[in-house]
Structures are given as structure tokens and as C-alpha cells.
Backbone bond lengths (Angstrom), bond angles and torsions (degrees), N, CA, C in turn:
res aa  C-N    CA-C-N  psi(-1)  N-CA   C-N-CA  omega(-1)  CA-C   N-CA-C  phi
1 M - - - 1.435 - - 1.541 111.71 -
2 G 1.228 123.02 -32.31 1.445 122.76 179.40 1.529 112.78 91.83
3 I 1.329 115.98 174.47 1.455 119.69 -177.15 1.513 107.76 -91.08
4 R 1.323 113.67 136.00 1.449 120.13 177.93 1.512 109.92 -105.67
5 Y 1.329 116.43 123.74 1.482 122.31 -179.39 1.509 108.29 -100.04
6 Q 1.317 112.41 141.16 1.473 119.54 172.22 1.516 108.37 -114.29
7 W 1.344 115.59 116.58 1.439 119.53 -178.57 1.543 109.22 -103.52
8 N 1.258 114.41 139.99 1.479 120.94 178.23 1.529 107.72 -138.63
9 A 1.306 115.67 117.99 1.473 119.99 -176.72 1.539 111.76 -73.86
10 F 1.311 116.29 -19.87 1.459 119.38 -177.52 1.508 109.69 -117.22
11 V 1.284 115.31 134.94 1.469 121.86 178.47 1.517 107.49 -132.99
12 P 1.345 118.15 152.54 1.440 120.56 176.84 1.544 110.66 -59.97
13 A 1.315 115.87 145.27 1.448 120.67 -179.79 1.521 110.76 -149.24
14 D 1.302 114.80 157.53 1.478 120.16 172.28 1.515 106.35 -88.26
15 L 1.326 117.57 128.48 1.440 123.26 175.19 1.509 108.18 -102.18
16 L 1.318 115.72 124.33 1.478 120.11 -177.35 1.529 108.31 -101.72
17 V 1.325 115.29 111.09 1.422 122.56 177.79 1.530 108.86 -130.43
18 P 1.302 119.19 156.03 1.449 119.43 178.18 1.524 111.66 -54.61
19 R 1.330 116.14 140.78 1.471 121.55 -179.13 1.557 108.12 -61.48
20 G 1.312 112.75 130.04 1.488 119.76 174.28 1.496 114.54 77.65
21 C 1.303 118.63 10.31 1.471 119.83 -176.52 1.569 109.67 -74.89
22 V 1.296 114.11 152.93 1.477 119.54 176.78 1.538 105.54 -88.44
23 L 1.319 117.19 116.67 1.445 120.05 -174.23 1.518 114.28 -61.81
24 Q 1.346 117.68 -31.12 1.457 119.84 176.99 1.535 112.72 -65.72
25 K 1.312 116.16 -23.19 1.490 118.91 175.82 1.514 110.71 -96.41
26 W 1.280 119.44 -26.28 1.460 123.76 -179.24 1.563 109.82 -66.54
27 S 1.349 115.18 -48.17 1.467 117.42 -175.38 1.513 110.20 -87.36
28 V 1.310 115.79 131.74 1.478 122.41 178.91 1.504 106.49 -126.63
29 I 1.311 115.13 132.82 1.459 122.70 179.54 1.524 108.83 -95.70
30 A 1.311 115.02 121.91 1.469 119.33 179.59 1.539 107.25 -118.54
31 C 1.317 118.04 91.15 1.455 122.33 179.34 1.529 109.63 -94.56
32 D 1.322 117.25 154.12 1.434 121.60 177.36 1.551 110.85 -55.60
33 Q 1.302 118.13 -33.15 1.446 118.13 -176.20 1.517 113.18 -72.83
34 Y 1.359 117.22 -15.95 1.459 119.18 177.98 1.509 113.40 -111.40
35 T 1.277 119.81 -14.26 1.448 121.53 -169.95 1.548 114.43 -59.27
36 S 1.322 117.83 -23.42 1.497 120.06 -179.66 1.521 111.10 -109.44
37 Q 1.323 118.90 15.19 1.444 121.00 179.61 1.536 112.67 -105.43
38 P 1.320 117.40 104.30 1.508 119.14 -175.58 1.513 112.77 -57.72
39 E 1.319 119.78 -34.09 1.425 123.22 -178.44 1.555 111.47 -60.80
40 Y 1.320 115.20 -38.85 1.461 120.57 179.07 1.532 109.58 -63.31
41 W 1.341 117.02 -47.64 1.432 121.33 -175.46 1.576 110.24 -70.72
42 D 1.321 117.14 -32.48 1.476 118.12 175.82 1.518 109.66 -65.52
43 Q 1.314 117.49 -37.17 1.480 120.83 178.72 1.519 109.59 -67.83
44 V 1.319 117.20 -41.90 1.456 121.40 178.71 1.543 109.64 -60.78
45 E 1.298 116.99 -44.62 1.478 120.03 177.49 1.503 111.35 -59.17
46 K 1.297 119.76 -40.20 1.474 123.03 179.24 1.523 110.51 -64.67
47 V 1.318 116.74 -43.36 1.464 120.93 -179.12 1.552 109.70 -65.40
48 V 1.330 116.49 -48.08 1.456 121.13 -174.64 1.548 111.76 -70.53
49 G 1.330 117.17 -40.54 1.456 120.46 -176.24 1.501 113.34 57.71
50 N 1.331 117.82 -129.43 1.467 120.90 179.81 1.519 112.70 -98.06
51 A 1.344 117.10 7.94 1.452 121.17 -175.90 1.571 109.01 -70.93
52 P 1.338 116.73 153.75 1.476 119.16 173.26 1.534 108.52 -61.28
53 S 1.330 114.90 135.11 1.485 119.19 -177.05 1.484 111.37 -157.70
54 T 1.325 115.21 150.55 1.474 121.16 173.58 1.543 109.72 -66.86
55 L 1.300 117.49 -11.94 1.461 119.80 173.63 1.522 110.98 -55.44
56 R 1.337 116.18 -31.23 1.461 120.65 -177.56 1.546 111.16 -82.13
57 L 1.343 116.40 -1.02 1.464 119.80 -177.68 1.503 113.76 -109.14
58 I 1.360 116.52 -0.15 1.469 119.58 -176.68 1.537 110.26 -124.56
59 L 1.286 117.46 161.80 1.463 123.59 175.58 1.525 107.44 -125.40
60 P 1.319 116.58 92.90 1.475 119.13 177.12 1.526 112.17 -59.59
61 E 1.288 113.71 147.66 1.480 122.72 179.90 1.503 112.54 -52.04
62 V 1.346 117.13 -36.04 1.453 121.44 -176.33 1.526 112.57 -56.49
63 Y 1.344 118.27 -25.70 1.454 121.29 -177.22 1.531 114.37 -94.02
64 L 1.328 120.01 2.68 1.442 121.53 -173.95 1.517 114.88 -67.72
65 Q 1.349 117.60 -22.34 1.435 120.84 -179.38 1.540 113.51 -101.58
66 E 1.301 116.37 6.04 1.474 118.51 -179.23 1.521 111.14 -78.26
67 K 1.349 114.05 153.64 1.483 120.89 -179.28 1.539 111.87 -64.59
68 N 1.319 116.44 -31.08 1.485 120.27 -175.26 1.575 112.19 -93.20
69 L 1.333 115.99 27.31 1.459 120.09 -177.04 1.502 112.20 -55.63
70 Q 1.309 118.13 -47.82 1.480 121.52 -176.85 1.545 108.35 -63.92
71 E 1.288 119.71 -36.27 1.461 122.18 179.30 1.551 109.12 -64.35
72 R 1.314 116.07 -42.43 1.509 119.29 177.59 1.489 109.28 -61.60
73 I 1.350 118.27 -45.40 1.444 121.55 -178.65 1.536 110.51 -61.08
74 D 1.330 115.98 -44.29 1.451 120.53 -179.86 1.534 111.47 -60.76
75 K 1.302 116.92 -39.68 1.499 121.22 178.23 1.535 110.07 -64.53
76 I 1.307 117.23 -35.89 1.470 121.20 179.00 1.523 109.32 -64.33
77 H 1.317 114.79 -44.60 1.462 119.06 -178.63 1.485 111.88 -67.65
């Protein structure tokens, strides 16, 4: 009969997020269709506020031409 393999693309994992964070503010979706739209990112900033968020870990395309680009990059690091 041969060997039968069972493949599963998803396996249980530990997700490491800041203690007590609001998951709706932690997770930020950055799709190509929004990455160059300033209005989208302004709205995301309003929703996230000062909460811990992956927004602080990404550099959307819309900010690549801003004068404070290096400052944004430094904050990400």
C-alpha cells in the first residue's frame, strides 16, 4: 500500500503579542490597494491611537516621499 502522508498547512502556535493589547488595534492590514492612500493611513492612526500596534512596525508606501522618512524608519527599528 505505501506510505500515506497527512499534510496540514495550519498547526497550533503561540502568538506573542503585548500583554493586555486590544487585538483590533494590534493587527493592521496593509494591502497594496491601500498602501499609497493617505486617507486610509490617517484613519488607521485614529483607530490605533497610542495603543500597541503593528502599525508601528511597518512603513507604508505613502510615507516614502516625506521629509521625516528617516525618523519613521528609526522609530520602526
